[in-house]
C-alpha positions in Angstrom: 0.0 0.0 0.0 1.3 3.4 -1.0 0.3 6.4 1.1 1.0 10.0 -0.2 0.7 13.2 1.8 0.7 16.2 -0.5 0.6 19.5 1.5 -0.6 22.5 -0.5 -0.1 26.1 0.5 -2.8 28.1 -1.3 -2.7 31.8 -2.2 -5.6 33.3 0.0 -7.0 35.2 -3.0 -7.3 32.0 -5.0 -8.4 29.6 -2.2 -12.0 29.3 -3.4 -11.0 28.6 -6.9 -8.4 26.0 -5.8 -11.1 24.2 -3.7 -13.4 24.2 -6.7 -10.7 23.1 -9.2 -9.5 20.2 -7.0 -12.9 18.6 -6.8 -12.7 17.2 -10.3 -9.3 15.7 -9.5 -10.6 14.1 -6.3 -13.7 12.5 -8.0 -11.7 11.2 -11.0 -8.9 9.9 -8.8 -11.3 8.0 -6.5 -12.7 6.2 -9.6 -9.3 5.0 -10.7 -8.3 1.4 -10.5 -6.0 0.8 -7.4 -7.2 3.9 -5.5 -8.2 3.1 -1.9 -8.7 6.7 -0.7 -8.2 10.3 -2.0 -9.2 12.9 0.5 -8.5 16.7 1.0 -8.2 18.1 4.5 -8.0 21.7 5.5 -5.1 22.4 7.9 -6.3 23.4 11.4 -3.0 25.1 12.3 -1.9 27.0 9.2 -4.3 29.2 7.3 -4.8 28.5 3.6 -3.0 25.1 3.8 -4.5 21.8 2.7 -3.4 18.2 2.9 -4.3 15.7 0.2 -4.1 12.1 1.6 -3.9 9.4 -1.0 -3.9 5.7 -0.5 -3.1 3.4 -3.5 -2.8 -0.4 -3.7 0.7 -0.3 -5.3 3.2 1.7 -7.2 1.7 0.7 -10.5 -1.5 2.4 -9.5 0.4 5.6 -8.5 2.2 5.6 -11.8 -1.0 5.2 -13.7 -2.6 8.1 -11.7 0.4 10.3 -12.3 0.0 9.8 -16.0 -3.8 10.3 -16.0 -5.3 13.3 -17.9 -7.1 14.6 -14.8 -3.9 14.6 -12.7 -1.6 16.1 -15.4 -4.2 18.7 -16.1 -4.4 19.7 -12.4 -0.7 19.8 -12.0 -0.3 22.1 -15.0 -2.6 24.6 -13.2 -1.5 24.0 -9.6 1.2 26.7 -9.5 -1.5 29.3 -10.3 -3.1 28.6 -6.9 -0.1 28.0 -4.7 1.9 30.5 -2.7 4.8 28.2 -2.2 5.9 24.7 -3.4 3.9 21.7 -2.4 5.4 19.4 0.2 5.2 15.8 -0.8 5.8 12.7 1.4 5.4 9.1 0.2 5.1 6.1 2.5 5.1 2.3 1.9 2.6 0.9 4.4 0.7 -2.2 5.4 -2.7 -2.4 7.0 -2.6 -3.7 10.6 -5.3 -6.2 11.3 
Protein backbone atom coordinates (compact mmCIF):
# COMPACT_ATOMS: atom_id res chain seq x y z
CA UNK A 1 0.00 0.00 0.00
CA UNK A 2 1.35 3.41 -0.97
CA UNK A 3 0.32 6.45 1.09
CA UNK A 4 0.95 9.96 -0.19
CA UNK A 5 0.68 13.20 1.76
CA UNK A 6 0.66 16.25 -0.50
CA UNK A 7 0.58 19.51 1.47
CA UNK A 8 -0.63 22.50 -0.53
CA UNK A 9 -0.09 26.11 0.53
CA UNK A 10 -2.76 28.12 -1.27
CA UNK A 11 -2.72 31.79 -2.15
CA UNK A 12 -5.56 33.26 0.00
CA UNK A 13 -7.00 35.20 -2.96
CA UNK A 14 -7.29 31.98 -4.96
CA UNK A 15 -8.41 29.59 -2.23
CA UNK A 16 -12.04 29.29 -3.35
CA UNK A 17 -10.96 28.62 -6.95
CA UNK A 18 -8.42 26.03 -5.75
CA UNK A 19 -11.06 24.15 -3.75
CA UNK A 20 -13.43 24.15 -6.73
CA UNK A 21 -10.73 23.09 -9.20
CA UNK A 22 -9.47 20.22 -7.05
CA UNK A 23 -12.94 18.64 -6.76
CA UNK A 24 -12.65 17.22 -10.28
CA UNK A 25 -9.26 15.72 -9.48
CA UNK A 26 -10.64 14.13 -6.31
CA UNK A 27 -13.67 12.51 -7.94
CA UNK A 28 -11.73 11.24 -10.98
CA UNK A 29 -8.90 9.89 -8.80
CA UNK A 30 -11.30 8.03 -6.52
CA UNK A 31 -12.69 6.25 -9.59
CA UNK A 32 -9.26 5.00 -10.67
CA UNK A 33 -8.29 1.35 -10.45
CA UNK A 34 -6.04 0.82 -7.44
CA UNK A 35 -7.25 3.86 -5.50
CA UNK A 36 -8.23 3.13 -1.92
CA UNK A 37 -8.69 6.73 -0.69
CA UNK A 38 -8.22 10.27 -1.99
CA UNK A 39 -9.17 12.95 0.52
CA UNK A 40 -8.50 16.66 0.96
CA UNK A 41 -8.22 18.09 4.48
CA UNK A 42 -7.98 21.73 5.53
CA UNK A 43 -5.09 22.38 7.92
CA UNK A 44 -6.26 23.44 11.38
CA UNK A 45 -2.96 25.08 12.32
CA UNK A 46 -1.91 26.96 9.19
CA UNK A 47 -4.26 29.24 7.28
CA UNK A 48 -4.81 28.46 3.59
CA UNK A 49 -3.05 25.10 3.79
CA UNK A 50 -4.52 21.76 2.70
CA UNK A 51 -3.37 18.15 2.90
CA UNK A 52 -4.27 15.66 0.19
CA UNK A 53 -4.05 12.13 1.59
CA UNK A 54 -3.94 9.43 -1.05
CA UNK A 55 -3.90 5.67 -0.53
CA UNK A 56 -3.06 3.38 -3.46
CA UNK A 57 -2.84 -0.40 -3.75
CA UNK A 58 0.67 -0.32 -5.26
CA UNK A 59 3.25 1.72 -7.19
CA UNK A 60 1.71 0.72 -10.52
CA UNK A 61 -1.56 2.42 -9.49
CA UNK A 62 0.37 5.55 -8.46
CA UNK A 63 2.22 5.57 -11.79
CA UNK A 64 -1.04 5.25 -13.74
CA UNK A 65 -2.56 8.05 -11.67
CA UNK A 66 0.44 10.32 -12.27
CA UNK A 67 -0.01 9.83 -16.03
CA UNK A 68 -3.79 10.33 -16.02
CA UNK A 69 -5.32 13.28 -17.85
CA UNK A 70 -7.09 14.63 -14.75
CA UNK A 71 -3.86 14.56 -12.72
CA UNK A 72 -1.58 16.08 -15.36
CA UNK A 73 -4.19 18.73 -16.10
CA UNK A 74 -4.44 19.72 -12.44
CA UNK A 75 -0.65 19.75 -11.96
CA UNK A 76 -0.29 22.08 -14.95
CA UNK A 77 -2.59 24.60 -13.19
CA UNK A 78 -1.53 24.03 -9.56
CA UNK A 79 1.19 26.68 -9.46
CA UNK A 80 -1.46 29.31 -10.30
CA UNK A 81 -3.07 28.60 -6.91
CA UNK A 82 -0.09 27.96 -4.66
CA UNK A 83 1.89 30.54 -2.70
CA UNK A 84 4.84 28.18 -2.16
CA UNK A 85 5.86 24.73 -3.41
CA UNK A 86 3.89 21.68 -2.40
CA UNK A 87 5.43 19.39 0.23
CA UNK A 88 5.20 15.76 -0.79
CA UNK A 89 5.80 12.68 1.38
CA UNK A 90 5.39 9.11 0.16
CA UNK A 91 5.10 6.10 2.47
CA UNK A 92 5.08 2.35 1.92
CA UNK A 93 2.63 0.92 4.43
CA UNK A 94 0.75 -2.20 5.41
CA UNK A 95 -2.66 -2.42 6.99
CA UNK A 96 -2.57 -3.71 10.55
CA UNK A 97 -5.35 -6.15 11.33
